C-alpha positions as CSV (number, residue, x, y, z in Angstrom):
1,X,20.5,35.7,-2.7
2,X,17.2,37.5,-2.7
3,X,15.0,34.6,-1.6
4,X,11.7,36.3,-2.3
5,X,12.8,37.1,-5.8
6,X,14.1,33.5,-6.3
7,X,10.8,32.1,-5.1
8,X,8.9,34.4,-7.5
9,X,11.2,33.4,-10.4
10,X,10.7,29.7,-9.5
11,X,6.9,30.1,-9.8
12,X,6.8,32.4,-12.9
13,X,9.7,30.9,-14.9
14,X,9.5,27.2,-14.0
15,X,6.2,26.2,-12.4
16,X,3.7,28.3,-14.4
17,X,5.3,27.4,-17.8
18,X,4.8,23.7,-16.9
19,X,1.0,24.3,-17.2
20,X,0.5,24.9,-13.5
21,X,-2.2,27.7,-13.7
22,X,-4.2,27.2,-10.5
23,X,-3.8,30.5,-8.6
24,X,-4.1,28.7,-5.2
25,X,-1.2,26.5,-6.1
26,X,1.0,29.3,-7.4
27,X,0.2,31.4,-4.4
28,X,1.2,28.6,-2.0
29,X,4.4,27.9,-3.8
30,X,5.3,31.6,-3.8
31,X,4.7,31.9,-0.1
32,X,6.1,28.7,1.4
33,X,9.8,29.3,2.1
34,X,11.4,26.3,0.3
35,X,14.8,27.3,1.6
36,X,13.8,26.1,5.1
37,X,13.4,22.6,3.8
38,X,16.5,22.1,1.7
39,X,19.7,20.5,3.2
40,X,22.2,23.2,4.1
41,X,24.8,21.8,1.6
42,X,22.3,22.5,-1.2
43,X,20.9,25.7,0.0
44,X,21.8,27.6,-3.2
45,X,19.7,25.1,-5.2
46,X,16.5,25.7,-3.2
47,X,14.7,27.3,-6.1
48,X,16.3,25.4,-9.0
49,X,14.2,22.9,-11.0
50,X,16.2,20.0,-9.8
51,X,15.8,16.9,-7.6
52,X,17.8,17.9,-4.4
53,X,19.5,15.0,-2.5
54,X,18.2,14.4,1.0
55,X,20.4,11.4,2.0
56,X,19.3,7.8,2.4
57,X,19.2,7.6,-1.4
58,X,16.1,10.0,-1.5
59,X,15.6,13.4,-2.9
60,X,13.1,16.3,-3.1
61,X,10.9,16.4,-6.2
62,X,11.5,19.1,-8.7
63,X,9.3,22.2,-8.1
64,X,7.6,21.7,-11.5
65,X,6.4,18.2,-10.5
66,X,5.3,19.4,-7.1
67,X,3.3,22.1,-8.8
68,X,1.6,19.6,-11.1
69,X,0.9,17.3,-8.2
70,X,-0.8,20.0,-6.2
71,X,-2.8,21.2,-9.1
72,X,-4.1,17.7,-10.1
73,X,-5.3,17.0,-6.5
74,X,-7.5,20.1,-6.5
75,X,-7.2,20.4,-2.7
76,X,-10.0,22.1,-0.8
77,X,-9.7,23.8,2.6
78,X,-11.6,21.1,4.4
79,X,-9.7,18.1,2.8
80,X,-8.0,15.5,5.0
81,X,-4.8,14.5,3.2
82,X,-2.5,11.5,3.4
83,X,1.1,12.0,2.2
84,X,3.2,8.9,1.6
85,X,6.8,10.0,1.8
86,X,7.4,13.1,3.9
87,X,10.9,13.7,2.7
88,X,12.1,17.2,3.7
89,X,8.5,18.3,4.6
90,X,8.3,21.0,1.8
91,X,5.4,19.3,0.0
92,X,3.8,18.6,3.4
93,X,3.8,22.3,4.0
94,X,2.2,23.1,0.7
95,X,-0.5,20.4,1.3
96,X,-1.2,21.7,4.8
97,X,-1.6,25.3,3.5
98,X,-4.1,24.2,0.9
99,X,-6.0,21.6,3.0
100,X,-7.4,21.0,6.4
101,X,-5.2,18.3,7.9
102,X,-2.2,16.3,6.6
103,X,-1.1,12.9,7.9
104,X,2.4,12.4,6.5
105,X,4.3,9.1,6.7
106,X,8.0,8.4,6.0
107,X,10.0,5.2,6.4
108,X,13.1,7.1,7.6
109,X,12.9,8.4,11.2
110,X,15.6,11.0,10.5
111,X,13.4,12.5,7.8
112,X,10.4,12.6,10.1
113,X,12.4,14.4,12.8
114,X,14.0,16.9,10.4
115,X,10.7,17.6,8.6
116,X,9.0,18.3,12.0
117,X,11.6,21.0,12.7
118,X,11.2,22.5,9.2
119,X,7.4,22.6,9.5
120,X,7.6,24.3,12.9
121,X,9.9,27.0,11.5
122,X,7.4,27.5,8.7
123,X,4.5,27.9,11.1
124,X,2.7,24.8,9.9
125,X,0.4,23.4,12.7
126,X,-2.0,21.1,10.8
127,X,0.4,18.3,9.8
128,X,0.8,15.1,11.8
129,X,4.0,13.2,11.0
130,X,4.7,9.5,11.7
131,X,7.5,7.1,10.8
132,X,6.5,3.8,9.2
133,X,6.3,1.6,6.1
134,X,3.2,2.4,4.1
135,X,3.9,0.1,1.2
136,X,0.5,-1.6,1.4
137,X,-1.5,1.4,2.6
138,X,-1.6,3.1,5.9
139,X,-3.8,2.2,8.9
140,X,-2.8,5.0,11.2
141,X,-4.8,8.1,12.1
142,X,-8.0,7.2,10.0
143,X,-9.4,4.8,7.4
144,X,-10.3,7.2,4.6
145,X,-8.8,10.4,3.1
146,X,-10.1,13.0,0.6
147,X,-6.6,13.3,-0.9
148,X,-3.6,11.0,-1.1
149,X,-0.2,12.1,-2.5
150,X,2.4,9.4,-3.1
151,X,5.8,11.1,-3.5
152,X,7.7,8.2,-4.9
153,X,7.0,5.8,-7.8
154,X,5.7,2.2,-8.0
155,X,6.9,0.0,-10.8
156,X,3.5,-1.6,-11.2
157,X,0.3,-0.1,-10.2
158,X,-1.4,-1.5,-7.1
159,X,-4.7,-0.4,-5.7
160,X,-3.7,-0.4,-2.0
161,X,-3.8,3.4,-1.8
162,X,-7.0,4.1,-3.9
163,X,-8.9,1.9,-1.4
164,X,-8.2,4.5,1.3
165,X,-9.9,7.3,-0.7
166,X,-13.3,8.6,0.4
167,X,-15.9,8.9,-2.3
168,X,-14.9,11.9,-4.4
169,X,-11.3,11.5,-3.3
170,X,-8.2,12.0,-5.4
171,X,-4.9,10.0,-5.5
172,X,-1.7,11.1,-7.2
173,X,0.9,8.4,-7.9
174,X,3.7,7.9,-10.4
175,X,3.8,4.5,-12.1
176,X,6.5,2.7,-14.3
177,X,10.2,2.3,-14.6
178,X,13.0,4.7,-15.4
179,X,13.7,6.6,-17.5
180,X,10.0,7.3,-18.3
181,X,7.1,6.9,-15.9
182,X,3.5,8.1,-15.9
183,X,2.0,10.5,-13.3
184,X,-1.5,9.3,-12.7
185,X,-4.6,10.8,-11.0
186,X,-7.1,8.3,-9.6
187,X,-10.5,9.5,-8.5
188,X,-13.0,7.5,-6.5
189,X,-16.5,8.0,-7.9
190,X,-18.2,5.5,-5.7
191,X,-17.5,2.6,-3.3
192,X,-16.3,0.4,-6.2
193,X,-15.9,2.9,-9.0
194,X,-12.6,4.5,-9.9
195,X,-11.4,6.7,-12.8
196,X,-7.7,6.8,-13.7
197,X,-6.1,9.4,-15.8
198,X,-2.5,9.8,-17.1
199,X,-1.3,13.3,-16.5
200,X,2.3,13.6,-17.7
201,X,5.6,11.8,-18.0
202,X,8.2,12.1,-15.3
203,X,10.5,9.9,-13.2
204,X,10.7,9.4,-9.5
205,X,12.7,7.1,-7.2
206,X,10.7,4.0,-6.3
207,X,8.7,3.7,-3.1
208,X,10.2,1.0,-0.7
209,X,8.3,-2.2,-1.5
210,X,7.4,-1.1,-5.1
211,X,10.8,-1.4,-6.7
212,X,11.1,-2.9,-10.3
213,X,11.7,-6.6,-10.5
214,X,15.3,-7.5,-11.4
215,X,15.9,-8.0,-15.1
216,X,17.7,-11.2,-15.8
217,X,20.0,-11.6,-18.8
218,X,20.6,-15.1,-20.2
């Protein structure tokens, strides 16, 4: 497989047609080697628009969703970013290439370890990884962030992450229950002023602690 061509095709035939037009985002996705972050058993699917299984019941997001996430967050070179759900580390790498510093949290220690190796191979040095449960926010490296990316869904919206935004900060999160959920962008305008926009429909696995309530049948 010609990986450079596959990466180019992913951007031009999948990501761009999904209304991802920001040249910074397209450039990052064309230059971060996604194949380094995909489990070996699924290496041939590195540039397919699919959710790729990672184990532990988790999976990588589709490239089209990753592209829309990165575009919506409008990441600037000086931004300090919090990522909830490191996964394979691919999105971490894209965030790190676009911003100044990334703090990435995952509940699975095996993911944290593997992602660190992947990021090292990709030459990413501005990402700090930790293992922990961020279900009600994260009180690790710092109190406030310019950008927060939540890479799993919450069945009902809670404001625990938006409270960690700096004024002018942006939060991406997916809300709802399968099969159709809403991707949202939350912007903090002031200390107590937030604007919430619905971006598009998608579906992601639930974040631990944000699962849907059981439906009882009588």
